[in-house]
C-alpha positions in Angstrom: 74.4 146.1 35.1 74.2 142.9 36.5 71.6 139.8 36.4 70.6 136.8 37.9 72.1 133.1 36.2 68.8 132.2 35.9 68.1 135.6 33.4 71.2 135.4 31.4 70.6 131.3 30.4 67.1 131.1 29.5 67.6 134.4 27.1 71.1 134.3 25.8 70.4 134.6 22.9 68.2 136.7 23.1 70.2 139.8 24.3 73.3 138.8 22.5 71.3 139.2 19.2 70.3 142.5 20.9 73.8 143.8 21.3 75.0 143.0 18.0 71.8 144.1 16.1 72.4 147.4 18.1 76.2 147.4 17.6 76.9 147.3 20.8 80.2 145.0 23.2 78.7 143.1 25.4 81.4 141.7 28.2 80.3 139.1 30.1 81.7 138.0 33.7 80.6 135.4 36.1 82.0 135.3 39.6 81.0 132.4 41.8 80.0 132.7 45.5 80.2 129.0 46.5 77.5 127.5 45.4 75.4 131.2 44.0 76.7 132.6 40.5 76.3 135.9 39.5 76.7 136.9 36.0 77.2 141.0 35.4 77.9 142.3 31.8 79.3 145.7 30.2 78.4 147.2 27.6 80.0 149.9 25.0 79.7 151.3 22.2 77.1 154.3 20.7 74.0 152.8 21.2 74.0 151.8 25.3 71.5 153.9 25.6 68.8 152.1 23.1 70.2 148.6 24.0 69.5 149.7 27.8 66.5 150.5 26.5 65.7 147.5 24.5 66.6 145.5 26.9 64.4 146.3 29.5 61.5 146.7 27.4 62.4 143.0 25.3 64.2 140.6 27.8 
């Protein structure tokens, strides 16, 4: 799942707390292309489907 940089910066604590509460592992990767920055994350664990659902509702 990829997201834009401004979304991650504004809601970083909320997304991290959500991942921790559901017991999933969140891994971030940042790619810089000139002035454009892309931040992607990978989620793994037993509750990935629930994390994606909660992420789309709350974040």
